[in-house]
PDB file of N, H, CA, C and O in Angstrom:
ATOM      1  N   MET A   1       0.652  -1.429  -0.193  1.00  0.00           N
ATOM      2  CA  MET A   1      -0.249   0.007   0.182  1.00  0.00           C
ATOM      3  C   MET A   1       1.097   1.238  -0.215  1.00  0.00           C
ATOM      4  O   MET A   1       2.322   1.121  -0.249  1.00  0.00           O
ATOM      5  N   ASP A   2       0.394   2.118  -0.409  1.00  0.00           N
ATOM      6  H   ASP A   2      -0.601   2.214  -0.380  1.00  0.00           H
ATOM      7  CA  ASP A   2       0.701   3.458  -0.603  1.00  0.00           C
ATOM      8  C   ASP A   2       0.165   4.819   0.315  1.00  0.00           C
ATOM      9  O   ASP A   2      -0.940   4.646   0.829  1.00  0.00           O
ATOM     10  N   ALA A   3       0.623   5.749   0.499  1.00  0.00           N
ATOM     11  H   ALA A   3       1.521   5.889   0.081  1.00  0.00           H
ATOM     12  CA  ALA A   3      -0.200   7.093   1.323  1.00  0.00           C
ATOM     13  C   ALA A   3       0.185   8.131   0.227  1.00  0.00           C
ATOM     14  O   ALA A   3       1.122   8.293  -0.555  1.00  0.00           O
ATOM     15  N   ILE A   4      -0.879   8.700   0.511  1.00  0.00           N
ATOM     16  H   ILE A   4      -1.640   8.569   1.146  1.00  0.00           H
ATOM     17  CA  ILE A   4      -0.628  10.540  -0.152  1.00  0.00           C
ATOM     18  C   ILE A   4      -1.787  11.521   0.367  1.00  0.00           C
ATOM     19  O   ILE A   4      -2.998  11.380   0.537  1.00  0.00           O
ATOM     20  N   THR A   5      -0.788  12.686   0.565  1.00  0.00           N
ATOM     21  H   THR A   5       0.196  12.801   0.427  1.00  0.00           H
ATOM     22  CA  THR A   5      -1.618  13.740   0.825  1.00  0.00           C
ATOM     23  C   THR A   5      -2.291  14.380   0.197  1.00  0.00           C
ATOM     24  O   THR A   5      -1.608  15.385  -0.005  1.00  0.00           O
ATOM     25  N   LEU A   6      -3.374  14.531  -0.367  1.00  0.00           N
ATOM     26  H   LEU A   6      -3.928  13.715  -0.203  1.00  0.00           H
ATOM     27  CA  LEU A   6      -4.434  15.561  -1.412  1.00  0.00           C
ATOM     28  C   LEU A   6      -4.488  16.967  -0.848  1.00  0.00           C
ATOM     29  O   LEU A   6      -4.733  17.101   0.351  1.00  0.00           O
ATOM     30  N   LYS A   7      -4.291  17.966  -1.572  1.00  0.00           N
ATOM     31  H   LYS A   7      -4.093  17.858  -2.546  1.00  0.00           H
ATOM     32  CA  LYS A   7      -4.620  19.312  -1.134  1.00  0.00           C
ATOM     33  C   LYS A   7      -5.750  19.528  -2.116  1.00  0.00           C
ATOM     34  O   LYS A   7      -5.769  19.685  -3.337  1.00  0.00           O
ATOM     35  N   ILE A   8      -6.914  19.473  -0.957  1.00  0.00           N
ATOM     36  H   ILE A   8      -6.899  19.345   0.035  1.00  0.00           H
ATOM     37  CA  ILE A   8      -8.283  20.139  -1.989  1.00  0.00           C
ATOM     38  C   ILE A   8      -8.534  21.619  -1.935  1.00  0.00           C
ATOM     39  O   ILE A   8      -8.053  22.373  -1.088  1.00  0.00           O
ATOM     40  N   GLY A   9      -9.147  21.885  -2.688  1.00  0.00           N
ATOM     41  H   GLY A   9      -9.538  21.273  -3.375  1.00  0.00           H
ATOM     42  CA  GLY A   9      -9.622  23.276  -3.085  1.00  0.00           C
ATOM     43  C   GLY A   9     -10.808  23.039  -3.464  1.00  0.00           C
ATOM     44  O   GLY A   9     -11.119  22.025  -4.089  1.00  0.00           O
ATOM     45  N   GLY A  10     -11.727  24.094  -3.074  1.00  0.00           N
ATOM     46  H   GLY A  10     -11.474  24.917  -2.566  1.00  0.00           H
ATOM     47  CA  GLY A  10     -13.104  24.597  -3.630  1.00  0.00           C
ATOM     48  C   GLY A  10     -14.173  23.547  -2.219  1.00  0.00           C
ATOM     49  O   GLY A  10     -15.396  23.453  -2.318  1.00  0.00           O
ATOM     50  N   MET A  11     -13.440  22.942  -1.138  1.00  0.00           N
ATOM     51  H   MET A  11     -12.446  23.018  -1.057  1.00  0.00           H
ATOM     52  CA  MET A  11     -14.441  22.978  -0.068  1.00  0.00           C
ATOM     53  C   MET A  11     -14.595  23.533   1.227  1.00  0.00           C
ATOM     54  O   MET A  11     -13.739  23.587   2.111  1.00  0.00           O
ATOM     55  N   THR A  12     -16.290  24.123   1.271  1.00  0.00           N
ATOM     56  H   THR A  12     -16.985  24.079   0.553  1.00  0.00           H
ATOM     57  CA  THR A  12     -16.313  24.800   2.568  1.00  0.00           C
ATOM     58  C   THR A  12     -17.170  24.410   3.529  1.00  0.00           C
ATOM     59  O   THR A  12     -17.602  25.133   4.426  1.00  0.00           O
ATOM     60  N   CYS A  13     -17.408  23.333   3.362  1.00  0.00           N
ATOM     61  H   CYS A  13     -17.057  22.745   2.633  1.00  0.00           H
ATOM     62  CA  CYS A  13     -18.040  22.859   4.571  1.00  0.00           C
ATOM     63  C   CYS A  13     -18.041  21.044   4.614  1.00  0.00           C
ATOM     64  O   CYS A  13     -17.771  20.370   3.620  1.00  0.00           O
ATOM     65  N   ASP A  14     -18.396  20.464   5.951  1.00  0.00           N
ATOM     66  H   ASP A  14     -18.616  21.011   6.759  1.00  0.00           H
ATOM     67  CA  ASP A  14     -18.371  19.053   6.162  1.00  0.00           C
ATOM     68  C   ASP A  14     -19.062  18.583   5.043  1.00  0.00           C
ATOM     69  O   ASP A  14     -18.565  17.530   4.643  1.00  0.00           O
ATOM     70  N   GLY A  15     -20.002  18.955   4.398  1.00  0.00           N
ATOM     71  H   GLY A  15     -20.405  19.810   4.723  1.00  0.00           H
ATOM     72  CA  GLY A  15     -20.634  18.099   3.690  1.00  0.00           C
ATOM     73  C   GLY A  15     -19.832  17.644   2.177  1.00  0.00           C
ATOM     74  O   GLY A  15     -19.812  16.594   1.534  1.00  0.00           O
ATOM     75  N   CYS A  16     -19.141  19.125   1.963  1.00  0.00           N
ATOM     76  H   CYS A  16     -19.157  19.978   2.485  1.00  0.00           H
ATOM     77  CA  CYS A  16     -18.128  18.917   0.909  1.00  0.00           C
ATOM     78  C   CYS A  16     -16.897  17.753   1.291  1.00  0.00           C
ATOM     79  O   CYS A  16     -16.726  16.832   0.493  1.00  0.00           O
ATOM     80  N   ALA A  17     -16.284  17.811   2.195  1.00  0.00           N
ATOM     81  H   ALA A  17     -16.423  18.559   2.844  1.00  0.00           H
ATOM     82  CA  ALA A  17     -15.750  16.919   2.185  1.00  0.00           C
ATOM     83  C   ALA A  17     -16.029  15.557   2.387  1.00  0.00           C
ATOM     84  O   ALA A  17     -15.109  14.740   2.372  1.00  0.00           O
ATOM     85  N   SER A  18     -17.263  15.201   2.585  1.00  0.00           N
ATOM     86  H   SER A  18     -18.010  15.865   2.596  1.00  0.00           H
ATOM     87  CA  SER A  18     -18.192  14.150   2.808  1.00  0.00           C
ATOM     88  C   SER A  18     -18.291  13.468   1.243  1.00  0.00           C
ATOM     89  O   SER A  18     -18.318  12.262   0.998  1.00  0.00           O
ATOM     90  N   ALA A  19     -18.343  14.702   0.156  1.00  0.00           N
ATOM     91  H   ALA A  19     -18.322  15.681   0.355  1.00  0.00           H
ATOM     92  CA  ALA A  19     -18.108  14.241  -0.809  1.00  0.00           C
ATOM     93  C   ALA A  19     -17.336  13.752  -1.600  1.00  0.00           C
ATOM     94  O   ALA A  19     -17.513  12.803  -2.363  1.00  0.00           O
ATOM     95  N   VAL A  20     -16.225  14.550  -1.402  1.00  0.00           N
ATOM     96  H   VAL A  20     -16.081  15.321  -0.782  1.00  0.00           H
ATOM     97  CA  VAL A  20     -14.916  14.531  -1.703  1.00  0.00           C
ATOM     98  C   VAL A  20     -14.375  12.849  -0.726  1.00  0.00           C
ATOM     99  O   VAL A  20     -13.417  12.368  -1.332  1.00  0.00           O
ATOM    100  N   GLN A  21     -14.649  12.226   0.159  1.00  0.00           N
ATOM    101  H   GLN A  21     -15.427  12.616   0.651  1.00  0.00           H
ATOM    102  CA  GLN A  21     -14.413  11.623   1.051  1.00  0.00           C
ATOM    103  C   GLN A  21     -14.966  10.036   0.229  1.00  0.00           C
ATOM    104  O   GLN A  21     -14.275   9.047  -0.015  1.00  0.00           O
ATOM    105  N   LYS A  22     -16.005  10.195   0.028  1.00  0.00           N
ATOM    106  H   LYS A  22     -16.567  10.999   0.226  1.00  0.00           H
ATOM    107  CA  LYS A  22     -16.959   9.217  -0.993  1.00  0.00           C
ATOM    108  C   LYS A  22     -16.628   8.602  -2.336  1.00  0.00           C
ATOM    109  O   LYS A  22     -16.665   7.476  -2.831  1.00  0.00           O
ATOM    110  N   ALA A  23     -16.254   9.954  -2.753  1.00  0.00           N
ATOM    111  H   ALA A  23     -16.224  10.869  -2.351  1.00  0.00           H
ATOM    112  CA  ALA A  23     -15.249   9.967  -4.487  1.00  0.00           C
ATOM    113  C   ALA A  23     -14.284   9.278  -4.261  1.00  0.00           C
ATOM    114  O   ALA A  23     -14.053   8.308  -4.983  1.00  0.00           O
ATOM    115  N   LEU A  24     -13.366   9.642  -3.060  1.00  0.00           N
ATOM    116  H   LEU A  24     -13.553  10.430  -2.473  1.00  0.00           H
ATOM    117  CA  LEU A  24     -12.166   8.818  -3.617  1.00  0.00           C
ATOM    118  C   LEU A  24     -12.524   7.030  -3.020  1.00  0.00           C
ATOM    119  O   LEU A  24     -12.127   6.032  -3.623  1.00  0.00           O
ATOM    120  N   GLU A  25     -13.326   7.007  -1.761  1.00  0.00           N
ATOM    121  H   GLU A  25     -13.649   7.817  -1.272  1.00  0.00           H
ATOM    122  CA  GLU A  25     -13.494   5.665  -1.446  1.00  0.00           C
ATOM    123  C   GLU A  25     -14.003   4.840  -2.484  1.00  0.00           C
ATOM    124  O   GLU A  25     -13.664   3.660  -2.582  1.00  0.00           O
ATOM    125  N   ARG A  26     -14.985   5.518  -3.447  1.00  0.00           N
ATOM    126  H   ARG A  26     -15.260   6.476  -3.367  1.00  0.00           H
ATOM    127  CA  ARG A  26     -15.305   4.445  -4.867  1.00  0.00           C
ATOM    128  C   ARG A  26     -14.521   4.221  -5.315  1.00  0.00           C
ATOM    129  O   ARG A  26     -14.641   3.237  -6.046  1.00  0.00           O
ATOM    130  N   THR A  27     -13.362   4.775  -5.283  1.00  0.00           N
ATOM    131  H   THR A  27     -13.265   5.574  -4.690  1.00  0.00           H
ATOM    132  CA  THR A  27     -12.000   4.471  -6.206  1.00  0.00           C
ATOM    133  C   THR A  27     -11.389   3.131  -6.573  1.00  0.00           C
ATOM    134  O   THR A  27     -10.366   2.848  -5.949  1.00  0.00           O
ATOM    135  N   ASN A  28     -11.712   2.477  -7.239  1.00  0.00           N
ATOM    136  H   ASN A  28     -12.543   2.707  -7.745  1.00  0.00           H
ATOM    137  CA  ASN A  28     -11.010   1.461  -7.441  1.00  0.00           C
ATOM    138  C   ASN A  28      -9.365   1.069  -6.835  1.00  0.00           C
ATOM    139  O   ASN A  28      -8.391   1.470  -7.471  1.00  0.00           O
ATOM    140  N   GLY A  29      -9.228   0.424  -5.823  1.00  0.00           N
ATOM    141  H   GLY A  29     -10.020   0.098  -5.306  1.00  0.00           H
ATOM    142  CA  GLY A  29      -7.411   0.298  -4.963  1.00  0.00           C
ATOM    143  C   GLY A  29      -7.618   1.328  -4.313  1.00  0.00           C
ATOM    144  O   GLY A  29      -6.504   1.830  -4.455  1.00  0.00           O
ATOM    145  N   VAL A  30      -8.263   2.165  -3.606  1.00  0.00           N
ATOM    146  H   VAL A  30      -9.168   1.757  -3.491  1.00  0.00           H
ATOM    147  CA  VAL A  30      -8.426   2.798  -2.610  1.00  0.00           C
ATOM    148  C   VAL A  30      -8.430   2.213  -1.105  1.00  0.00           C
ATOM    149  O   VAL A  30      -9.532   2.230  -0.556  1.00  0.00           O
ATOM    150  N   SER A  31      -7.800   1.914  -0.675  1.00  0.00           N
ATOM    151  H   SER A  31      -6.905   1.901  -1.120  1.00  0.00           H
ATOM    152  CA  SER A  31      -7.994   1.193   1.250  1.00  0.00           C
ATOM    153  C   SER A  31      -8.816   1.982   2.136  1.00  0.00           C
ATOM    154  O   SER A  31      -9.860   1.619   2.678  1.00  0.00           O
ATOM    155  N   THR A  32      -8.144   3.275   2.241  1.00  0.00           N
ATOM    156  H   THR A  32      -7.296   3.570   1.800  1.00  0.00           H
ATOM    157  CA  THR A  32      -8.889   4.223   3.187  1.00  0.00           C
ATOM    158  C   THR A  32      -8.820   5.797   2.514  1.00  0.00           C
ATOM    159  O   THR A  32      -7.993   6.181   1.688  1.00  0.00           O
ATOM    160  N   ALA A  33      -9.877   6.550   3.082  1.00  0.00           N
ATOM    161  H   ALA A  33     -10.549   6.238   3.754  1.00  0.00           H
ATOM    162  CA  ALA A  33      -9.897   7.945   2.715  1.00  0.00           C
ATOM    163  C   ALA A  33     -10.152   8.487   4.051  1.00  0.00           C
ATOM    164  O   ALA A  33     -11.027   8.015   4.777  1.00  0.00           O
ATOM    165  N   SER A  34      -9.124   9.842   4.516  1.00  0.00           N
ATOM    166  H   SER A  34      -8.414  10.226   3.926  1.00  0.00           H
ATOM    167  CA  SER A  34      -9.930  10.851   5.810  1.00  0.00           C
ATOM    168  C   SER A  34      -9.743  11.673   4.855  1.00  0.00           C
ATOM    169  O   SER A  34      -8.792  11.663   4.074  1.00  0.00           O
ATOM    170  N   VAL A  35     -10.841  12.584   4.880  1.00  0.00           N
ATOM    171  H   VAL A  35     -11.613  12.593   5.515  1.00  0.00           H
ATOM    172  CA  VAL A  35     -10.720  13.793   4.513  1.00  0.00           C
ATOM    173  C   VAL A  35     -10.836  15.136   5.783  1.00  0.00           C
ATOM    174  O   VAL A  35     -11.686  15.203   6.671  1.00  0.00           O
ATOM    175  N   SER A  36     -10.002  15.855   5.588  1.00  0.00           N
ATOM    176  H   SER A  36      -9.312  15.800   4.866  1.00  0.00           H
ATOM    177  CA  SER A  36      -9.968  17.353   7.081  1.00  0.00           C
ATOM    178  C   SER A  36     -10.129  18.676   6.037  1.00  0.00           C
ATOM    179  O   SER A  36      -9.611  18.854   4.934  1.00  0.00           O
ATOM    180  N   MET A  37     -11.150  19.630   6.901  1.00  0.00           N
ATOM    181  H   MET A  37     -11.570  19.485   7.796  1.00  0.00           H
ATOM    182  CA  MET A  37     -11.331  20.767   6.824  1.00  0.00           C
ATOM    183  C   MET A  37      -9.940  21.266   7.450  1.00  0.00           C
ATOM    184  O   MET A  37      -9.420  22.146   6.765  1.00  0.00           O
ATOM    185  N   THR A  38      -9.454  21.019   8.226  1.00  0.00           N
ATOM    186  H   THR A  38      -9.877  20.303   8.782  1.00  0.00           H
ATOM    187  CA  THR A  38      -8.574  21.821   9.462  1.00  0.00           C
ATOM    188  C   THR A  38      -6.957  21.287   9.521  1.00  0.00           C
ATOM    189  O   THR A  38      -6.940  20.186  10.071  1.00  0.00           O
ATOM    190  N   PRO A  39      -5.828  21.654   9.190  1.00  0.00           N
ATOM    191  CA  PRO A  39      -6.146  22.927   9.169  1.00  0.00           C
ATOM    192  C   PRO A  39      -6.000  23.760   7.838  1.00  0.00           C
ATOM    193  O   PRO A  39      -6.009  24.978   7.659  1.00  0.00           O
ATOM    194  N   ALA A  40      -5.854  22.638   6.908  1.00  0.00           N
ATOM    195  H   ALA A  40      -5.846  21.649   7.053  1.00  0.00           H
ATOM    196  CA  ALA A  40      -6.035  23.448   5.433  1.00  0.00           C
ATOM    197  C   ALA A  40      -6.871  22.009   4.791  1.00  0.00           C
ATOM    198  O   ALA A  40      -6.866  20.908   5.342  1.00  0.00           O
ATOM    199  N   PRO A  41      -7.456  22.296   3.706  1.00  0.00           N
ATOM    200  CA  PRO A  41      -8.582  20.860   3.315  1.00  0.00           C
ATOM    201  C   PRO A  41      -7.626  20.310   2.530  1.00  0.00           C
ATOM    202  O   PRO A  41      -7.003  20.836   1.608  1.00  0.00           O
ATOM    203  N   ARG A  42      -7.532  18.838   3.113  1.00  0.00           N
ATOM    204  H   ARG A  42      -8.038  18.411   3.862  1.00  0.00           H
ATOM    205  CA  ARG A  42      -6.641  17.707   2.634  1.00  0.00           C
ATOM    206  C   ARG A  42      -7.431  16.735   2.197  1.00  0.00           C
ATOM    207  O   ARG A  42      -8.618  16.976   1.978  1.00  0.00           O
ATOM    208  N   ALA A  43      -6.890  15.459   1.998  1.00  0.00           N
ATOM    209  H   ALA A  43      -5.925  15.263   2.176  1.00  0.00           H
ATOM    210  CA  ALA A  43      -7.048  13.982   2.081  1.00  0.00           C
ATOM    211  C   ALA A  43      -6.016  13.000   2.361  1.00  0.00           C
ATOM    212  O   ALA A  43      -5.026  12.920   1.634  1.00  0.00           O
ATOM    213  N   ALA A  44      -6.142  12.429   3.128  1.00  0.00           N
ATOM    214  H   ALA A  44      -6.946  12.494   3.719  1.00  0.00           H
ATOM    215  CA  ALA A  44      -4.964  11.327   3.146  1.00  0.00           C
ATOM    216  C   ALA A  44      -5.898   9.984   2.924  1.00  0.00           C
ATOM    217  O   ALA A  44      -6.956   9.582   3.407  1.00  0.00           O
ATOM    218  N   VAL A  45      -4.827   9.431   1.804  1.00  0.00           N
ATOM    219  H   VAL A  45      -3.967   9.758   1.411  1.00  0.00           H
ATOM    220  CA  VAL A  45      -5.353   8.481   1.068  1.00  0.00           C
ATOM    221  C   VAL A  45      -4.519   7.316   0.862  1.00  0.00           C
ATOM    222  O   VAL A  45      -3.392   7.460   0.388  1.00  0.00           O
ATOM    223  N   THR A  46      -5.128   5.764   1.286  1.00  0.00           N
ATOM    224  H   THR A  46      -6.043   5.647   1.671  1.00  0.00           H
ATOM    225  CA  THR A  46      -4.292   4.881   1.530  1.00  0.00           C
ATOM    226  C   THR A  46      -4.738   3.829   0.671  1.00  0.00           C
ATOM    227  O   THR A  46      -5.626   3.012   0.915  1.00  0.00           O
ATOM    228  N   TYR A  47      -3.817   3.957  -0.680  1.00  0.00           N
ATOM    229  H   TYR A  47      -3.096   4.620  -0.878  1.00  0.00           H
ATOM    230  CA  TYR A  47      -4.008   3.243  -2.067  1.00  0.00           C
ATOM    231  C   TYR A  47      -3.029   1.977  -2.401  1.00  0.00           C
ATOM    232  O   TYR A  47      -1.857   1.909  -2.031  1.00  0.00           O
ATOM    233  N   ASP A  48      -3.955   0.642  -3.434  1.00  0.00           N
ATOM    234  H   ASP A  48      -4.907   0.697  -3.735  1.00  0.00           H
ATOM    235  CA  ASP A  48      -2.908  -0.204  -3.470  1.00  0.00           C
ATOM    236  C   ASP A  48      -2.551   0.508  -4.858  1.00  0.00           C
ATOM    237  O   ASP A  48      -3.413   1.156  -5.452  1.00  0.00           O
ATOM    238  N   PRO A  49      -1.139   0.353  -5.397  1.00  0.00           N
ATOM    239  CA  PRO A  49      -0.078   1.159  -6.488  1.00  0.00           C
ATOM    240  C   PRO A  49      -0.469   0.508  -7.795  1.00  0.00           C
ATOM    241  O   PRO A  49      -0.510   1.019  -8.914  1.00  0.00           O
ATOM    242  N   ASP A  50      -0.795  -0.933  -7.355  1.00  0.00           N
ATOM    243  H   ASP A  50      -0.762  -1.348  -6.446  1.00  0.00           H
ATOM    244  CA  ASP A  50      -1.013  -1.613  -8.984  1.00  0.00           C
ATOM    245  C   ASP A  50      -2.409  -1.720  -9.505  1.00  0.00           C
ATOM    246  O   ASP A  50      -2.767  -2.477 -10.407  1.00  0.00           O
ATOM    247  N   LEU A  51      -3.397  -0.619  -8.633  1.00  0.00           N
ATOM    248  H   LEU A  51      -3.106  -0.004  -7.900  1.00  0.00           H
ATOM    249  CA  LEU A  51      -4.666  -0.553  -8.932  1.00  0.00           C
ATOM    250  C   LEU A  51      -4.976   0.865  -9.199  1.00  0.00           C
ATOM    251  O   LEU A  51      -5.681   1.191 -10.154  1.00  0.00           O
ATOM    252  N   ALA A  52      -4.501   1.653  -8.435  1.00  0.00           N
ATOM    253  H   ALA A  52      -3.928   1.388  -7.659  1.00  0.00           H
ATOM    254  CA  ALA A  52      -4.997   2.959  -8.765  1.00  0.00           C
ATOM    255  C   ALA A  52      -3.187   4.150  -8.511  1.00  0.00           C
ATOM    256  O   ALA A  52      -2.263   3.760  -7.796  1.00  0.00           O
ATOM    257  N   THR A  53      -3.167   5.161  -9.094  1.00  0.00           N
ATOM    258  H   THR A  53      -3.917   5.477  -9.675  1.00  0.00           H
ATOM    259  CA  THR A  53      -1.841   6.084  -9.058  1.00  0.00           C
ATOM    260  C   THR A  53      -2.587   7.312  -8.511  1.00  0.00           C
ATOM    261  O   THR A  53      -3.790   7.501  -8.332  1.00  0.00           O
ATOM    262  N   PRO A  54      -1.581   8.039  -8.312  1.00  0.00           N
ATOM    263  CA  PRO A  54      -1.984   9.482  -7.707  1.00  0.00           C
ATOM    264  C   PRO A  54      -2.818  10.173  -8.897  1.00  0.00           C
ATOM    265  O   PRO A  54      -3.641  11.029  -8.571  1.00  0.00           O
ATOM    266  N   ALA A  55      -2.665   9.874 -10.175  1.00  0.00           N
ATOM    267  H   ALA A  55      -1.997   9.179 -10.440  1.00  0.00           H
ATOM    268  CA  ALA A  55      -3.467  10.802 -10.968  1.00  0.00           C
ATOM    269  C   ALA A  55      -5.016  10.296 -10.821  1.00  0.00           C
ATOM    270  O   ALA A  55      -5.947  11.074 -10.608  1.00  0.00           O
ATOM    271  N   THR A  56      -5.178   8.679 -10.987  1.00  0.00           N
ATOM    272  H   THR A  56      -4.422   8.048 -11.160  1.00  0.00           H
ATOM    273  CA  THR A  56      -6.595   8.422 -10.830  1.00  0.00           C
ATOM    274  C   THR A  56      -7.306   9.331  -9.581  1.00  0.00           C
ATOM    275  O   THR A  56      -8.204  10.154  -9.759  1.00  0.00           O
ATOM    276  N   LEU A  57      -6.711   8.995  -8.322  1.00  0.00           N
ATOM    277  H   LEU A  57      -5.983   8.326  -8.177  1.00  0.00           H
ATOM    278  CA  LEU A  57      -7.328  10.117  -7.209  1.00  0.00           C
ATOM    279  C   LEU A  57      -7.451  11.346  -7.655  1.00  0.00           C
ATOM    280  O   LEU A  57      -8.635  11.680  -7.700  1.00  0.00           O
ATOM    281  N   CYS A  58      -6.696  12.181  -8.014  1.00  0.00           N
ATOM    282  H   CYS A  58      -5.734  11.909  -7.978  1.00  0.00           H
ATOM    283  CA  CYS A  58      -6.719  13.234  -8.905  1.00  0.00           C
ATOM    284  C   CYS A  58      -8.131  13.456  -9.244  1.00  0.00           C
ATOM    285  O   CYS A  58      -8.995  14.088  -8.637  1.00  0.00           O
ATOM    286  N   THR A  59      -8.178  12.794 -10.355  1.00  0.00           N
ATOM    287  H   THR A  59      -7.476  12.281 -10.848  1.00  0.00           H
ATOM    288  CA  THR A  59      -9.531  12.651 -11.409  1.00  0.00           C
ATOM    289  C   THR A  59     -10.317  12.256 -10.187  1.00  0.00           C
ATOM    290  O   THR A  59      -9.613  12.912  -9.418  1.00  0.00           O
ATOM    291  N   ALA A  60     -10.904  11.898  -9.665  1.00  0.00           N
ATOM    292  H   ALA A  60     -11.475  11.365 -10.289  1.00  0.00           H
ATOM    293  CA  ALA A  60     -11.662  11.023  -8.627  1.00  0.00           C
ATOM    294  C   ALA A  60     -12.593  12.632  -8.167  1.00  0.00           C
ATOM    295  O   ALA A  60     -13.754  13.008  -8.329  1.00  0.00           O
ATOM    296  N   VAL A  61     -11.394  13.221  -7.556  1.00  0.00           N
ATOM    297  H   VAL A  61     -10.451  12.915  -7.424  1.00  0.00           H
ATOM    298  CA  VAL A  61     -11.597  14.667  -6.446  1.00  0.00           C
ATOM    299  C   VAL A  61     -11.973  15.125  -7.895  1.00  0.00           C
ATOM    300  O   VAL A  61     -13.193  15.010  -8.013  1.00  0.00           O
ATOM    301  N   GLN A  62     -11.499  15.517  -8.845  1.00  0.00           N
ATOM    302  H   GLN A  62     -10.508  15.610  -8.749  1.00  0.00           H
ATOM    303  CA  GLN A  62     -12.088  16.381  -9.694  1.00  0.00           C
ATOM    304  C   GLN A  62     -13.560  16.195 -10.122  1.00  0.00           C
ATOM    305  O   GLN A  62     -14.458  16.990  -9.844  1.00  0.00           O
ATOM    306  N   ASP A  63     -13.678  15.276 -10.692  1.00  0.00           N
ATOM    307  H   ASP A  63     -12.949  14.630 -10.918  1.00  0.00           H
ATOM    308  CA  ASP A  63     -15.077  14.580 -10.993  1.00  0.00           C
ATOM    309  C   ASP A  63     -16.058  14.677 -10.269  1.00  0.00           C
ATOM    310  O   ASP A  63     -17.183  14.579 -10.758  1.00  0.00           O
ATOM    311  N   ALA A  64     -15.817  14.948  -8.597  1.00  0.00           N
ATOM    312  H   ALA A  64     -14.902  15.029  -8.201  1.00  0.00           H
ATOM    313  CA  ALA A  64     -16.419  15.500  -7.577  1.00  0.00           C
ATOM    314  C   ALA A  64     -16.870  17.102  -7.843  1.00  0.00           C
ATOM    315  O   ALA A  64     -17.964  17.610  -7.599  1.00  0.00           O
ATOM    316  N   GLY A  65     -15.956  17.582  -8.284  1.00  0.00           N
ATOM    317  H   GLY A  65     -15.067  17.169  -8.483  1.00  0.00           H
ATOM    318  CA  GLY A  65     -16.317  18.847  -8.559  1.00  0.00           C
ATOM    319  C   GLY A  65     -15.259  19.777  -7.772  1.00  0.00           C
ATOM    320  O   GLY A  65     -15.435  20.989  -7.895  1.00  0.00           O
ATOM    321  N   TYR A  66     -14.196  19.350  -6.989  1.00  0.00           N
ATOM    322  H   TYR A  66     -14.052  18.365  -6.889  1.00  0.00           H
ATOM    323  CA  TYR A  66     -13.211  20.386  -6.518  1.00  0.00           C
ATOM    324  C   TYR A  66     -11.824  20.072  -6.999  1.00  0.00           C
ATOM    325  O   TYR A  66     -11.440  19.035  -7.540  1.00  0.00           O
ATOM    326  N   ASP A  67     -11.114  21.195  -6.693  1.00  0.00           N
ATOM    327  H   ASP A  67     -11.426  22.038  -6.253  1.00  0.00           H
ATOM    328  CA  ASP A  67      -9.641  21.111  -7.179  1.00  0.00           C
ATOM    329  C   ASP A  67      -8.807  20.281  -6.263  1.00  0.00           C
ATOM    330  O   ASP A  67      -9.218  19.886  -5.172  1.00  0.00           O
ATOM    331  N   VAL A  68      -7.496  20.005  -6.793  1.00  0.00           N
ATOM    332  H   VAL A  68      -7.162  20.327  -7.679  1.00  0.00           H
ATOM    333  CA  VAL A  68      -6.948  18.962  -6.187  1.00  0.00           C
ATOM    334  C   VAL A  68      -5.320  19.472  -6.740  1.00  0.00           C
ATOM    335  O   VAL A  68      -5.130  20.069  -7.800  1.00  0.00           O
ATOM    336  N   THR A  69      -4.380  19.134  -5.887  1.00  0.00           N
ATOM    337  H   THR A  69      -4.533  18.650  -5.026  1.00  0.00           H
ATOM    338  CA  THR A  69      -3.218  19.240  -6.177  1.00  0.00           C
ATOM    339  C   THR A  69      -2.161  18.075  -5.257  1.00  0.00           C
ATOM    340  O   THR A  69      -2.658  17.899  -4.145  1.00  0.00           O
ATOM    341  N   VAL A  70      -1.157  17.448  -5.407  1.00  0.00           N
ATOM    342  H   VAL A  70      -0.753  17.592  -6.311  1.00  0.00           H
ATOM    343  CA  VAL A  70      -0.576  16.567  -4.837  1.00  0.00           C
ATOM    344  C   VAL A  70       0.282  17.190  -4.132  1.00  0.00           C
ATOM    345  O   VAL A  70       1.059  16.564  -3.410  1.00  0.00           O
TER     346      VAL A  70
END
């Protein structure tokens, strides 16, 4: 398993954080996803590198309507 922290843009509430977390959890290869608003909007993701890449994780966040950087 690999781990990555993504910086998320455009989240303004806990509902946004929940939407991002669900999008990541639905991504094939993701083991865990924890999204936090503080101290800055971010997502900590553990994933199987044979099934997912940082790019696919970013795409999942973007498809949910949010900005993301690694």
